[in-house]
Backbone bond lengths (Angstrom), bond angles and torsions (degrees), N, CA, C in turn:
res aa  C-N    CA-C-N  psi(-1)  N-CA   C-N-CA  omega(-1)  CA-C   N-CA-C  phi
1 M - - - 1.462 - - 1.520 110.87 -
2 L 1.350 117.78 -39.28 1.463 120.48 -179.36 1.512 111.02 -60.44
3 A 1.333 116.71 -35.42 1.465 119.66 -177.56 1.518 111.29 -69.13
4 R 1.322 117.24 -25.31 1.460 119.30 -176.55 1.526 112.22 -86.30
5 R 1.365 118.21 -12.22 1.463 120.17 -173.09 1.524 112.91 -59.67
6 P 1.345 121.27 -44.67 1.472 119.18 179.05 1.518 112.33 -58.90
7 F 1.324 116.65 -36.62 1.459 119.62 179.87 1.527 110.84 -66.02
8 L 1.374 116.15 -41.86 1.459 119.52 178.72 1.523 111.16 -65.50
9 V 1.328 116.41 -41.59 1.465 120.21 178.97 1.512 110.43 -60.72
10 S 1.348 115.92 -42.29 1.466 118.91 -179.15 1.522 110.91 -65.17
11 L 1.350 117.94 -35.64 1.456 120.36 177.84 1.524 111.48 -67.06
12 L 1.346 115.43 -40.70 1.460 119.22 179.31 1.516 111.77 -68.37
13 A 1.302 117.53 -35.30 1.464 121.90 -177.10 1.512 112.32 -76.41
14 A 1.345 117.43 -23.36 1.468 120.04 -175.14 1.519 112.72 -59.47
15 P 1.353 119.82 -48.01 1.468 118.54 178.90 1.518 112.50 -61.91
16 L 1.369 117.02 -38.15 1.457 120.39 179.32 1.513 110.94 -63.57
17 A 1.320 116.73 -42.61 1.466 120.24 178.82 1.511 110.86 -62.74
18 A 1.337 115.96 -39.15 1.462 119.28 179.06 1.517 110.67 -64.65
19 Q 1.368 115.91 -39.28 1.462 119.25 179.13 1.517 110.90 -64.89
20 Q 1.360 116.67 -39.61 1.452 120.08 -178.46 1.515 111.91 -69.33
21 S 1.319 117.71 -31.63 1.465 120.43 -177.08 1.518 112.36 -82.21
22 E 1.335 118.39 -18.44 1.454 122.23 -179.52 1.524 109.12 -110.19
23 P 1.314 118.64 112.12 1.465 120.68 -178.23 1.520 111.19 -63.05
24 Y 1.331 114.21 145.62 1.461 119.77 -179.54 1.523 109.54 -71.10
25 V 1.306 115.62 129.46 1.462 121.61 175.78 1.522 107.28 -109.01
26 P 1.340 117.81 114.29 1.462 118.79 -175.77 1.516 112.11 -65.94
27 K 1.296 114.49 148.84 1.451 119.81 172.33 1.527 108.99 -69.88
28 Q 1.317 115.62 161.49 1.461 118.80 -179.17 1.528 111.19 -57.04
29 S 1.338 116.61 -36.38 1.459 119.85 -178.12 1.517 112.21 -68.88
30 D 1.362 117.39 -19.84 1.461 120.94 -179.56 1.520 112.98 -84.06
31 R 1.300 117.43 -16.17 1.459 120.76 -171.25 1.523 111.27 -84.04
32 P 1.341 117.11 142.06 1.467 118.62 174.37 1.520 110.53 -60.05
33 E 1.306 115.27 144.15 1.457 119.88 178.99 1.523 109.82 -70.44
34 L 1.310 117.15 131.07 1.455 121.47 177.64 1.517 109.03 -82.06
35 L 1.318 115.85 127.19 1.452 121.06 -177.15 1.511 109.69 -121.96
36 D 1.307 115.94 144.83 1.455 122.08 175.29 1.519 107.60 -95.87
37 G 1.321 116.37 100.56 1.450 119.21 -179.93 1.511 111.81 114.08
38 D 1.325 115.77 -142.85 1.452 121.03 -171.19 1.518 111.51 -82.15
39 E 1.345 114.88 177.89 1.447 120.99 179.08 1.522 110.51 -63.04
40 P 1.324 116.81 156.84 1.465 118.88 179.14 1.518 111.11 -63.72
41 G 1.308 115.07 145.22 1.456 120.54 177.18 1.507 114.77 98.41
42 F 1.331 118.09 -18.64 1.461 120.49 179.06 1.526 110.15 -82.95
43 R 1.325 115.55 144.89 1.459 121.02 175.50 1.523 108.98 -136.21
44 P 1.322 117.65 145.68 1.465 119.67 178.46 1.524 110.54 -72.14
45 I 1.336 116.32 139.76 1.466 120.02 174.94 1.537 111.05 -117.31
46 F 1.325 116.55 5.40 1.463 122.76 171.74 1.513 106.66 -136.23
47 D 1.351 116.72 125.29 1.466 119.27 -172.28 1.522 114.23 -84.54
48 G 1.332 118.21 -4.64 1.455 121.04 178.27 1.515 114.47 77.13
49 K 1.330 116.64 1.38 1.466 120.15 -176.71 1.527 112.90 -126.23
50 T 1.321 116.23 -34.39 1.463 120.91 -175.71 1.529 109.40 -136.66
51 L 1.324 115.65 174.13 1.461 121.64 174.21 1.526 111.16 -96.61
52 D 1.327 117.06 20.61 1.463 120.79 177.46 1.531 109.85 -55.77
53 G 1.318 116.14 128.93 1.454 120.64 179.42 1.513 114.03 87.06
54 W 1.318 117.29 -0.73 1.462 121.91 -179.52 1.521 109.30 -125.60
55 K 1.318 115.89 148.69 1.457 119.97 179.17 1.528 109.43 -138.20
56 G 1.331 114.94 126.71 1.459 121.75 178.18 1.512 109.30 -162.76
57 D 1.314 116.60 -179.98 1.460 121.71 179.95 1.524 109.07 -78.79
58 P 1.341 118.38 116.95 1.470 120.08 -177.70 1.523 113.58 -65.40
59 T 1.321 117.39 -10.86 1.468 119.52 173.00 1.521 110.56 -60.30
60 Y 1.332 116.26 -31.36 1.465 120.90 -172.22 1.523 114.13 -114.23
61 W 1.332 118.16 -13.94 1.459 119.89 -171.72 1.520 111.42 -126.27
62 R 1.328 115.11 139.56 1.465 121.58 177.58 1.526 108.30 -156.17
63 V 1.323 116.16 170.61 1.463 122.39 172.86 1.516 107.95 -108.59
64 E 1.329 115.94 133.04 1.464 120.80 -178.16 1.522 109.22 -151.20
65 N 1.328 116.19 126.65 1.472 121.81 177.53 1.528 112.37 51.74
66 G 1.319 116.09 41.89 1.453 120.71 176.08 1.512 115.38 80.90
67 S 1.328 117.33 4.45 1.459 121.21 -176.40 1.521 111.30 -118.90
68 L 1.310 114.87 151.89 1.456 122.98 170.41 1.523 106.74 -86.92
69 V 1.323 116.70 114.17 1.464 121.90 -171.33 1.521 109.65 -109.80
70 G 1.336 115.76 127.29 1.451 122.38 170.56 1.513 108.79 -110.81
71 E 1.328 116.43 129.06 1.468 118.90 -175.53 1.523 110.86 -141.29
72 I 1.326 114.62 137.35 1.459 122.80 169.79 1.519 107.13 -113.66
73 T 1.310 116.91 128.24 1.463 122.55 177.77 1.530 108.68 -109.81
74 P 1.347 117.51 170.38 1.473 118.54 175.85 1.526 112.82 -57.63
75 Q 1.326 116.79 -25.69 1.463 120.73 -179.20 1.533 112.92 -86.98
76 T 1.340 117.14 -14.02 1.470 119.43 -174.72 1.526 112.30 -125.30
77 V 1.324 117.72 29.19 1.462 120.85 -179.51 1.530 109.67 -57.90
78 V 1.327 116.05 135.26 1.468 121.02 -176.10 1.524 111.05 -95.68
79 K 1.322 115.77 151.90 1.458 122.26 173.72 1.522 111.63 -100.19
80 S 1.331 115.96 -11.54 1.462 122.07 179.46 1.519 108.95 -140.79
81 N 1.327 116.35 148.86 1.457 120.16 174.66 1.528 109.58 -62.74
82 T 1.321 115.75 140.09 1.463 119.77 179.28 1.521 109.51 -136.49
83 F 1.326 116.17 152.70 1.459 122.60 -170.95 1.523 110.74 -126.82
84 I 1.320 114.59 158.83 1.456 120.66 160.39 1.527 105.57 -110.07
85 I 1.338 116.23 134.13 1.460 121.29 -163.18 1.522 110.33 -123.53
86 W 1.324 115.25 131.12 1.465 121.34 175.92 1.526 108.76 -70.73
87 Q 1.335 116.49 131.55 1.458 121.79 -169.79 1.528 115.00 -100.31
88 D 1.318 117.97 -5.89 1.465 119.38 -166.76 1.523 114.45 -102.60
89 G 1.314 117.98 25.08 1.452 118.22 176.22 1.513 112.31 167.92
90 R 1.332 113.89 167.42 1.467 122.64 175.25 1.528 107.26 -129.31
91 P 1.328 117.77 77.02 1.460 120.13 -173.54 1.530 112.38 -58.91
92 R 1.320 113.54 142.29 1.467 121.43 179.30 1.528 109.50 -104.08
93 D 1.316 116.89 -69.40 1.468 122.42 176.07 1.519 107.56 -112.11
94 F 1.327 116.87 125.93 1.463 118.99 -169.57 1.525 110.78 -165.72
95 E 1.332 113.70 169.58 1.462 122.69 163.56 1.523 107.60 -120.66
96 L 1.311 115.89 141.08 1.457 122.17 177.57 1.519 107.99 -127.86
97 K 1.334 116.07 130.36 1.458 121.47 175.94 1.524 109.20 -125.01
98 L 1.309 115.86 140.59 1.461 120.84 176.60 1.514 109.24 -164.33
99 D 1.329 115.57 158.53 1.458 122.54 174.29 1.518 108.83 -103.38
100 Y 1.336 115.76 147.78 1.459 119.28 174.74 1.525 110.03 -139.98
101 R 1.322 114.24 155.35 1.460 122.31 172.17 1.522 106.90 -141.57
102 I 1.339 116.74 137.89 1.460 119.98 -173.03 1.521 110.18 -140.86
103 T 1.317 116.49 145.95 1.461 121.22 179.41 1.531 110.00 -74.18
104 P 1.345 117.79 160.08 1.470 120.52 -173.13 1.526 114.85 -55.75
105 D 1.324 118.00 -35.14 1.463 120.49 -179.56 1.523 112.67 -91.29
106 G 1.317 117.01 6.51 1.454 120.29 -173.95 1.516 113.95 -78.53
107 N 1.323 114.52 152.62 1.458 122.60 174.35 1.524 106.68 -140.56
108 S 1.324 116.38 127.62 1.457 120.59 -176.54 1.518 108.51 -151.89
109 G 1.308 116.14 -169.47 1.447 120.47 177.95 1.511 110.49 179.25
110 V 1.326 114.61 159.93 1.464 122.12 176.92 1.524 107.44 -109.75
111 N 1.316 116.10 112.42 1.456 120.57 179.06 1.523 110.71 -91.61
112 Y 1.327 115.37 148.22 1.462 121.61 176.96 1.526 108.55 -149.95
113 R 1.330 115.38 161.45 1.471 120.81 -172.19 1.535 109.34 45.50
114 S 1.309 115.82 48.11 1.461 121.65 -173.33 1.523 111.33 -118.13
115 V 1.338 114.99 162.79 1.461 121.68 178.13 1.523 108.95 -128.94
116 V 1.322 115.31 153.12 1.461 121.29 174.11 1.525 108.32 -80.81
117 I 1.343 115.76 135.18 1.465 120.70 -178.06 1.523 109.73 -130.99
118 P 1.340 117.60 158.71 1.463 119.78 173.88 1.524 110.62 -64.37
119 D 1.326 115.84 149.45 1.456 121.97 179.99 1.529 108.44 -111.87
120 P 1.339 118.48 103.74 1.463 119.69 -177.52 1.526 113.42 -69.42
121 V 1.328 117.41 -24.01 1.464 120.80 -179.92 1.522 110.82 -76.46
122 T 1.334 115.67 -44.27 1.466 121.65 179.51 1.530 107.76 -127.46
123 P 1.332 118.02 85.34 1.465 119.89 -175.61 1.524 114.26 -56.53
124 S 1.335 116.91 -25.03 1.470 119.16 179.30 1.524 112.80 -76.61
125 N 1.326 117.07 -10.14 1.466 121.20 179.15 1.523 108.99 -78.14
126 R 1.321 116.71 103.73 1.467 121.66 -178.35 1.526 112.32 -90.86
127 F 1.341 115.89 10.04 1.465 119.21 -172.72 1.531 111.55 -130.70
128 A 1.332 116.02 37.22 1.463 120.75 170.24 1.523 108.37 -83.72
129 M 1.331 116.53 147.38 1.460 120.35 -177.26 1.521 110.74 -133.20
130 R 1.331 114.19 153.99 1.458 121.97 168.77 1.518 108.14 -124.58
131 G 1.348 116.44 131.99 1.457 119.57 177.83 1.511 112.33 156.35
132 Y 1.329 114.86 -177.49 1.463 120.99 -179.95 1.524 110.35 -61.59
133 Q 1.330 115.05 146.70 1.462 119.87 178.25 1.524 110.59 -142.85
134 C 1.326 115.15 134.21 1.466 120.61 164.66 1.520 105.86 -86.46
135 D 1.312 115.80 108.52 1.460 122.17 -173.86 1.522 110.64 -73.05
136 L 1.341 116.37 146.28 1.466 123.10 178.82 1.515 108.53 -142.20
137 D 1.319 116.64 142.75 1.460 119.27 173.21 1.520 110.21 -158.07
138 G 1.323 115.36 155.75 1.457 120.42 -175.48 1.510 114.38 -69.94
139 K 1.318 117.35 -26.05 1.468 120.74 179.46 1.529 112.30 -88.82
140 K 1.323 117.52 -2.95 1.471 124.07 175.46 1.529 112.90 65.03
141 R 1.314 116.30 26.35 1.465 119.59 176.11 1.523 111.19 -77.95
142 Y 1.322 115.85 -34.67 1.461 120.53 -172.15 1.528 113.91 -116.97
143 T 1.306 117.66 -8.29 1.462 120.79 -172.23 1.531 111.37 -56.26
144 G 1.327 115.46 125.48 1.459 121.67 179.26 1.506 114.81 96.78
145 N 1.354 117.08 -14.19 1.459 119.70 177.06 1.525 110.76 -61.48
146 N 1.329 115.89 156.70 1.457 120.86 168.04 1.523 107.20 -104.20
147 Y 1.327 115.06 111.28 1.461 122.31 -176.13 1.520 107.73 -123.32
148 E 1.319 117.10 128.42 1.457 118.85 177.72 1.526 109.06 -92.52
149 E 1.321 115.04 105.20 1.461 122.71 179.65 1.526 110.41 -60.00
150 K 1.348 115.58 128.30 1.470 122.67 177.75 1.530 112.07 57.62
151 G 1.334 116.03 28.19 1.452 119.60 -178.38 1.516 111.29 -140.61
152 R 1.320 116.37 -121.01 1.466 121.31 -173.53 1.526 113.48 -85.52
153 R 1.296 116.46 4.09 1.467 124.36 174.53 1.533 111.09 66.49
154 F 1.336 118.81 -132.39 1.467 120.93 -172.24 1.527 110.55 -72.33
155 L 1.338 115.54 114.71 1.457 121.20 176.57 1.522 111.44 -95.64
156 A 1.325 117.57 -31.40 1.473 122.48 173.26 1.512 107.70 -159.12
157 V 1.329 115.91 136.93 1.456 119.47 173.59 1.522 108.53 -97.67
158 R 1.298 114.72 167.21 1.464 121.19 -175.01 1.533 110.26 -55.42
159 G 1.335 115.01 131.41 1.460 120.89 179.89 1.512 114.44 92.96
160 Q 1.343 117.46 0.60 1.460 120.81 -176.56 1.522 112.46 -113.09
161 Q 1.332 114.42 145.20 1.458 122.36 162.20 1.519 105.99 -111.03
162 T 1.335 117.40 125.39 1.454 120.74 -174.27 1.519 111.71 -126.94
163 H 1.335 113.50 160.63 1.464 122.25 174.65 1.520 106.77 -119.84
164 V 1.326 116.38 121.17 1.458 121.67 -177.38 1.527 109.05 -103.38
165 V 1.336 115.43 123.12 1.459 121.95 174.89 1.523 107.35 -128.78
166 G 1.310 117.04 165.80 1.454 119.80 -175.97 1.519 113.02 -73.41
167 G 1.330 115.32 147.29 1.455 120.71 169.79 1.507 116.63 82.50
168 R 1.312 119.26 8.36 1.463 120.76 179.17 1.515 109.33 -157.48
169 K 1.341 115.92 169.38 1.456 120.26 177.65 1.527 109.86 -67.57
170 P 1.340 117.20 157.34 1.469 119.22 176.55 1.525 111.84 -56.18
171 I 1.313 115.24 140.63 1.464 121.93 178.13 1.522 108.16 -88.34
172 I 1.320 117.19 127.21 1.465 121.06 178.83 1.526 108.44 -80.98
173 L 1.325 116.28 111.72 1.462 120.85 177.39 1.514 111.17 -78.96
174 S 1.336 116.13 -38.30 1.464 120.17 177.65 1.515 109.24 -159.67
175 T 1.323 114.65 151.58 1.461 121.82 167.94 1.519 105.05 -109.82
176 F 1.323 116.13 98.34 1.461 120.74 -169.29 1.520 113.13 -87.71
177 A 1.338 117.54 -12.42 1.465 120.66 179.30 1.519 108.82 -160.43
178 D 1.320 115.31 159.10 1.455 121.31 177.30 1.529 109.79 -77.89
179 A 1.327 116.55 133.48 1.465 120.57 -176.02 1.522 111.89 -61.33
180 D 1.320 117.45 -41.26 1.466 120.08 -179.67 1.526 111.34 -68.37
181 E 1.326 116.07 -37.09 1.466 119.09 177.63 1.529 110.55 -63.79
182 L 1.317 117.09 -42.09 1.464 120.24 177.86 1.520 111.43 -64.51
183 A 1.328 116.96 -35.55 1.470 119.80 177.94 1.518 111.27 -60.24
184 G 1.331 116.78 -27.91 1.455 120.73 179.69 1.513 113.78 -66.44
185 Y 1.329 117.70 -16.83 1.465 120.87 177.97 1.531 112.40 -88.07
186 V 1.323 116.77 -4.07 1.466 121.81 178.43 1.520 108.27 -95.58
187 T 1.320 117.09 126.28 1.459 121.04 -175.31 1.528 110.42 -94.18
188 D 1.335 114.90 170.91 1.464 121.08 174.96 1.528 111.68 -87.82
189 D 1.327 116.04 2.58 1.463 120.77 179.54 1.534 107.84 -113.23
190 W 1.316 117.40 -137.98 1.460 120.89 -179.56 1.526 110.97 -76.41
191 N 1.326 115.73 138.99 1.456 124.02 176.03 1.523 108.88 -130.99
192 E 1.333 116.25 153.37 1.465 120.29 178.38 1.519 110.64 -107.51
193 I 1.316 115.40 131.15 1.462 123.03 172.63 1.523 108.41 -101.31
194 H 1.320 115.15 139.77 1.464 121.43 174.42 1.526 106.42 -134.77
195 L 1.308 116.94 112.97 1.455 122.65 177.29 1.519 109.23 -105.37
196 I 1.328 116.18 132.18 1.461 122.27 175.57 1.523 106.77 -119.95
197 V 1.319 115.97 115.78 1.466 122.03 -172.74 1.521 107.90 -125.93
198 R 1.329 116.14 107.15 1.467 120.94 -178.22 1.519 108.40 -137.27
199 G 1.330 115.61 118.79 1.454 118.99 -178.90 1.512 110.66 59.03
200 N 1.327 116.18 -126.17 1.463 120.47 -178.84 1.528 112.80 -101.49
201 I 1.333 117.16 16.30 1.468 121.33 -179.88 1.524 108.71 -111.25
202 L 1.330 115.33 122.38 1.464 123.03 -172.95 1.521 108.16 -121.44
203 T 1.326 116.80 116.97 1.459 122.15 -173.29 1.520 109.88 -119.10
204 H 1.334 115.83 128.17 1.464 122.43 178.61 1.526 109.40 -112.77
205 I 1.334 116.18 125.01 1.461 123.16 -179.56 1.520 107.90 -126.71
206 V 1.323 117.02 133.73 1.466 121.88 176.15 1.523 107.95 -127.03
207 N 1.315 115.94 126.59 1.469 122.12 -179.64 1.525 111.99 51.75
208 G 1.325 115.46 39.95 1.456 120.52 176.67 1.508 115.05 79.32
209 R 1.337 118.37 3.49 1.459 122.37 -178.59 1.525 109.96 -110.43
210 L 1.323 115.58 129.48 1.457 119.79 175.26 1.519 109.22 -63.75
211 M 1.329 116.36 125.02 1.460 121.55 -179.23 1.525 112.29 -103.40
212 S 1.326 117.49 -42.00 1.461 120.42 179.16 1.519 109.13 -160.97
213 Q 1.329 114.47 157.04 1.462 120.05 175.32 1.523 108.91 -146.06
214 V 1.321 115.56 134.31 1.461 122.67 -178.66 1.523 109.41 -121.13
215 V 1.327 115.60 133.77 1.464 122.19 167.11 1.524 105.78 -107.04
216 D 1.319 116.96 108.46 1.466 121.65 -171.75 1.525 110.21 -101.22
217 D 1.341 115.72 105.24 1.460 121.74 177.23 1.526 112.16 -109.78
218 D 1.319 116.03 18.87 1.463 121.14 175.73 1.529 107.91 -87.57
219 A 1.336 115.73 75.27 1.465 121.14 -168.61 1.528 114.37 -55.98
220 P 1.335 120.78 -41.62 1.469 118.66 -178.23 1.526 114.03 -63.72
221 H 1.324 116.98 -24.34 1.465 120.64 -176.31 1.524 112.91 -112.81
222 R 1.315 116.98 5.64 1.461 121.28 -174.57 1.524 109.97 -94.01
223 P 1.339 118.60 114.14 1.467 119.28 178.19 1.523 111.03 -73.61
224 A 1.332 116.16 136.76 1.463 120.76 -179.46 1.517 112.42 -87.93
225 D 1.333 116.72 -25.18 1.455 121.18 178.25 1.523 107.54 -155.72
226 G 1.309 116.78 -177.37 1.458 119.10 178.44 1.510 111.78 157.05
227 Q 1.330 114.56 -176.88 1.450 120.37 -175.58 1.529 112.24 -86.70
228 I 1.323 113.89 162.06 1.464 123.17 175.00 1.523 107.92 -105.28
229 G 1.321 116.59 136.68 1.456 120.86 176.17 1.512 110.62 -151.67
230 V 1.334 116.17 158.99 1.466 121.16 174.35 1.525 108.03 -122.51
231 Q 1.322 116.02 154.11 1.455 122.28 -160.61 1.524 113.74 -120.31
232 V 1.338 115.37 147.40 1.464 121.00 154.49 1.521 106.37 -112.49
233 H 1.332 115.00 135.88 1.460 122.79 -168.47 1.523 110.48 -106.13
234 V 1.306 115.12 150.36 1.462 120.47 173.00 1.526 109.77 -53.27
235 G 1.327 116.31 136.61 1.452 119.73 179.54 1.509 111.33 151.27
236 P 1.327 116.87 -163.93 1.460 120.64 -177.85 1.522 111.63 -71.12
237 P 1.333 117.11 169.08 1.466 119.78 175.24 1.528 111.33 -51.88
238 M 1.307 115.97 138.90 1.461 121.54 -176.14 1.502 109.59 -159.84
239 Q 1.340 114.70 169.65 1.459 121.01 174.33 1.518 109.15 -142.89
240 V 1.322 115.50 139.68 1.454 121.84 173.46 1.520 107.75 -131.75
241 E 1.333 115.96 142.48 1.464 122.01 179.57 1.523 109.09 -124.35
242 Y 1.328 115.35 140.01 1.459 122.06 175.59 1.525 109.13 -127.08
243 R 1.316 116.27 142.19 1.463 120.66 178.18 1.529 109.10 -150.15
244 K 1.329 115.20 168.41 1.472 122.36 176.50 1.532 111.33 51.87
245 I 1.317 115.85 48.25 1.464 120.52 -178.50 1.526 108.39 -83.97
246 R 1.325 116.86 117.54 1.458 119.77 -177.74 1.528 110.11 -140.36
247 L 1.311 114.21 150.56 1.459 122.44 -168.54 1.515 110.13 -131.94
248 K 1.329 115.65 140.80 1.468 121.90 170.46 1.522 107.70 -128.33
249 E 1.326 116.50 122.28 1.462 121.06 179.88 1.520 110.08 -106.68
250 W 1.334 115.30 150.16 1.458 120.92 175.51 1.516 109.73 -108.98
């Protein structure tokens, strides 16, 4: 029997050697589906041509070259933040993707799970909002922060994962990256925002980099759903552009 062992080993090893020498070719069912465009489930909510489905003050908002443009000029400086608001839903759990470009002095943001509220400073402003915001600015001081407009203010700054409970400041669970280092991934041209909003976990990603994450357990003040809007902020003349706005709801 001992004399036959090398022969048996060689027989057992032969199929393994053949498998190693022939690369695995996946079956068609194993291969990822090839898609033309974005991931499955996303749909555009801005057509790039008109303001259909959106409502805001036309003094500040227009469509130009396929983009939703918000602009403040020396003649139209605002005293209150104002938004253009998507009218066709109140997303609860969703992902939102869009590109933005902003001038150096610009300040803007993408609001979600938000509501329209009266504006005591500018009563004629019918497009003030309260709710979560992915903050954006041309100087990259705030880009990626989670800021609750007209509410609890800063919930997480760039590089932080926080836990929000009632009656105190957000608890920092971790500082996963340096804020200035993350700012280096934001360009002066077009950037992509990716928001992932599921239950009480709010994740902000810019250009593929995690910027902030909030776990919101402040139930009395935590909105479960709401509208989406983009902002022009009080300040000097500026311009912000948004394009390729698409949404996936669960």
